N, C-alpha and C positions, 0 to 999 in steps of 0.2 A: 846018749843024751842029745837032744835036739839043740843046736846052737842058735843064738841070735846075735846080731851085730848091728848096732845103731851108733852113729857118730855123735857122741856127746860133746865133741869139740866144734860142731858145726851149728851155727845159730839157726839155720833153716830147719833143723830138727825140731825146733820148738814152735813152729808156725801154728800148730794146733794145740799147743800146751805141752806140758812135760810128757815124756814117753813112759807112762806108768806100766804098760805091759812089759817093756824092757826092764824096768826097775824090778818088777816081780820076778822075772826070769833071773836077774842077777842075784837077788836075795836068796832064791831057791837053789840056783845052780852054780853061781860064781860070785859069792859075796865079797871076795877080794879079787878083783878082775883087772888084769893089765890091759889098758886101752892104748894101743899103738897110735901115734899121732905124728903127722908131718908138720902140722901147725905148731905143736908144742913137743917137738922131738926130744927124746925118742918116744915119749908117751907118759902115762900117769896111771897110778892105781886108782880104782873106783871102789869105794867102800859104802855099802848100802844097808847094812844091818844096824839096827838101833843101838845095840850094846857096843858095837865096834866104833860107831861115830862118837859116842860118849867117851869111850876109853881113849881114842886117839886125841880128842880135844883136851882131855885132862892130862895127858902124858906129854908135858912140855919138854921133858928131858930127852924124849925120843923124836917128837914131831914138832918142828919149828915153824912159826909164822913169819919170822924175820928172814930166814934163809930161803930166798926165792919169792917171798911175799905170799899173801893170802889168796891171790887169784892166779890162774894160769897165765893170763895176759900180763905183759909188762905195763905197770901202772904209771910209769913216768918218773921224772926227777922229783925228789923231795918226799915221795910217799913212804920212804923208810921211816919218816917221822910220824906216820899215822899209827894209831893204836892197833888197827887191824893187822898191821905188818910188823908187830913187835912181840918179843917174848919177855917174860919176867927176867930181871927186875926193871928193865926200862919200861915195859908195858905197865907194870904195877905203879910206878911213879907217876906216869902220865894219867893213868886211869884215876888214881886217887886225887890228882889235881882237878881233873875234869868233873869228877863225881860231885864236886861242890855245887855244881849247877843242876844236879838231878836228884837231890834229896827228896824223901817223901813229902817234906813240908813244901818244897818248891813245886812239886807236881800237884799236890792238893790245892795250892794257891792258884794254879792255872785252870782248874776245872770250871769255875764260873765263866771265864773268857771263852773256853773251848765250847761250852754249851751255847753261849750267845752266838758264837761264830757259826756253829752247826745249824742253829735255827735260822740264821740269816741266809746261809747257803741254801738250805732246803726251801725257804720262802722264795728266793730268787729263782731257783730251778722250777718251782711249781708255777711260776708265771709264764713259762715257755709252753707254747702250744705244739701239738704234733709230736713227732719223734725227737727225743732228747738224748744226747750222748751222756751216759751216766758218768763216764770217767772225768771229763773236765768240769761237769756241772755239779757233781756230788763228791766223787772220791778224791779228786786231786786238790780241791780248793782248801779243805780243812787242814791237811798237813802243811800246806804253804802258809796259811794264816798262823798256825802254831809255831812253825819255825821262825816266821817273821817276828812273832812276839818274843820267842826265846832269845833271838839275836838282836832285837831292837831294830830290825830292818823296817824302813818305812813301808807302809801298807802297799803303796803304789809300786814298790820294787819287788814284791813277792814273786811275780811271774818271771823275773830274771832268774831266780833260783830254779823255777820250773824248767826254763829253757836250758840253763846250764846243766842241770842234772840229767835231763833227757839226752843231751849230747854226750855226756860222760858215760851213761849206762847203755845208751842205744847206738853206740858207734857202728854196730853191725846190722842195724835195722834200716831198711831202705827209706822209711819215713822219718825217724828220729835222727838217723845217722848221716844226713847229707854232709858230705865233707869228710866222713870217716874219721880215722884216728887223728888226722891233722886238726879237724874241727874240735875233737874231744880235748886235745892238748890246749888248743886256744881257749876253750871254755874253762879248763882248769886254771889257766893263768888269769883269766878275767875274774874268776871267783876268788883266787888268791888276792888279787889287788883289791877287790871289794872288801874281803875280810880284813885286810890291812887297814883300809880306811875306817872300818868300824872300830878296830882296836885303837887307832890313833885318836879318834873322836872321843872314846870313852876315857882314855888317859887324860885328855884335856877337860872332859866334862862327864864325870862318872854319873851313871844312872842306876836304877834298881833293876838290872837285867843280868842275864847270864854272861854277856860279853864283859861287862864291868867286873863281875865275879871272877871270870877266867883270867883277865889281863892283870888283875890285882892280887889274885890268890897266891898264897905262899904255903909250901909244905916243906918243913925242915929247911927253911931259908931259900927254897927254890921256887922260881916262877916259870910259867910257860914262856918259851921263846916265841918270837914273832912267827917263825916258820911252823912251830908246833901248833900255835893258835890257828894260823891260816889253814893248815892241813886238817885240823879238827873241824873247822867250819865247812870245808869241802866234804868231809865224812858225814857230818850232821845233815848237810843240805841234800846229799844223795841218799843216805840211809834213812833219814827221817822222812824224806819225801817219797822216794820210790817204794819202799817196803810197805808203808802204811797205805799209800794210795792203791797199790796193787792188791793188798789184802782186802781192802774195802770193796774194790771192783770184783775180785775173785770170790769173795764171800757172797756178794749179791748174785753173781752168776751161779754159784752153787745152790742158792735158794731158788733161782729160776729153774734150774735143772732138776730140782727135787721139790716139786710144788707141795707135796704133803708135809715136808719139813718147814716150808715157808708158811703154810697155814697154821701148823703147830706152833711156830714161834709167834705169829701175830696174835694167837689166842692166849698166850701166856708170856708176854714180853718180860715182865718183872721176874718170873721164875726161871726162864730159860735163856735169857740173853747172855748171862755170864758163861754158861757152858757152851752156848752157840758160838761165842767169839773164840773160845779155845778150839772148838771143832773147826771153825774157819781157818784158824792158824795151822792146825794139823793138816787139814785137807788141802789147803792152798800152798802153804810153805813158800812164801814169796822169794826168799833167798834159796836158790837151788843147791849151791855147793860152796864150800871153801876149800882151799888148798893148804896142805902142810907139807913140809919137806923133811924126810927122815935124816936125822943128824947122827944116827948110828943104825946098824943092822937091827932088824926086828922081824917079827912074824905075825901075820894076820890070817886066821882061818887056814893055817897050813901053808900059806904062801910066804916066800922069803922076800922081805923088803930090804933093799940094799941102801946103805948110806948114800944120800944124794937123790934118791927117788922122790918124785912128786907123788903125794898121796892126797886124794880128794875125798871129802866126806859129803854125802848127798842127803840133805835134810828131808826133801820131799819123799825120797825112797824110804828112809828110816822111819818117817812118820806114818808109813803104811806097812810097817813090819807086822806080819800076822802073828808073830810070837808075842807081841806087845799089845796090839790093838785088834781085838776080835772083829771080824767083818770089816777089815781095814779099808776096803775100797768103798764102803758105804758111808755116806754123809749123814751123821746122826747128831743132831743138835743137843741131845740129852746125854751124850756119851760121858760115862764116868766109870773108872778114872780116865783121865786124859792127860798123861804126862808127855805131851808133845815136846819137840825140840826145835820149834820154828824160830826161837830166839837164840839158838846155839845149844851145844851139847853139855851145858853146865860146867864148862871149864872156865879159865880166866877171861875168855873172850865172850862170855854170856852178855847179851845185848844190854848196854847201860840204859837205854831208853825203853826197855820192855814195858814198864808200868805206864809210861806216857803213851806209848803206842796203843796199848790195850784200852786206855781211857778214851783216846780219840776214836778208836773203832767202835767202842760201846756207845759213846755219845752220838756218833753219826747214825748208827742203826736205830737207836732210840728215836731219833728225830724222823728218820725215814719211815720206820714202822708205825710211829704214832701219828704222823702228819700227812702221809701220802696214802690215800684210801686204798688204792690198788695200783701196783706197778707191774708191768710185764715186759719181757724182752720183745723187741720189735725189729730185730734184724740180726745179721751175722756178727758174732764177736770177732775182733781182730786182736791176735796175740802179738806180743813183742818178740822180735827175733833176737834173743839174747841167751848166752849160755849161763848167765849168772842169775838173772831175775825172771821169775815166773810172772810175767807182766801182761796186762791187758791195755791196749791202746784205745780201743773203741768198744763200747757196749750200748747199742741203741735200745732205748726204753720208751714206753708210752704209758700214760696214766688212763685208768678206766674211768 
């Protein structure tokens, strides 16, 4: 067996996007792979098969999110209060409280505002001449507007969320991460303070928004504590911004790299956009991995997992599992069925904002495909150096 070795714990590995050739080798030759690491000593298990990712995410009695957290990196003080880093029943309590702000009725009520915002964003971008950066001018703005609406953040403050989330997610990137971990910790504290100011203002003057809902909601006599609310705002600001932004950018890049699919979509937007969005989610998989910690001995693919071992599940690898997705490396906007796990492996941590994210993505592409006559890539794409997010920092485009 020919062996491969790529450092999944090194942010520079992702300078040109995820290492899909290595993922393929792992799925075929070492689906439960021990990755030695000095940075995260002694190392961690890498699981890349679709069925294994789902099984691990569902088995909360064996694989914990709270023991060690959901990332390999230390996330700092207070993040044990984040849903991402909790197990049932603590996770269930917090999720049920927060879910009050993400009901189907709430999401449907946001659609007119999302459409108006997307139209305004595309109109503004179309006024620019020459080469335009797709990321800040198209992809980044809509998630910021939506999060600002969700939280009741003043429109003029939305870019504070952009800057804070970039520092938090891009601490290892030379462009986003100036100041490194120290700057990331400073950004988290600034975001916590901002969140607290939002909570305090809504208690004094309730409004019809998610902040008011969250700071006043009760479930079995319990409310969110201040630290729980502040940590949730941090999670929403990062997850709701980074993932949606990078999916829109990554989806546009996939269309550029597959021009026959781009033309196919433009010819039948109404019929193909829904499956196209799902294919973008599968193909891009903006969140690359999450960590679980074994809280008892287990076995995966014949490998012995020992209590205390870090076990990582890789969504981008699982979403190209040939046993589940025929021609898995092919970007096919009509793919059906397409049971991707870009929002998680259907366990208790399945993304609470999945419906909202899909709505944002769909609306933005409706506006781009319907209002921009012809868009083409006009320069080199620049990827985020991150072990967590499959991100795009810059995507130059021009209009025909």
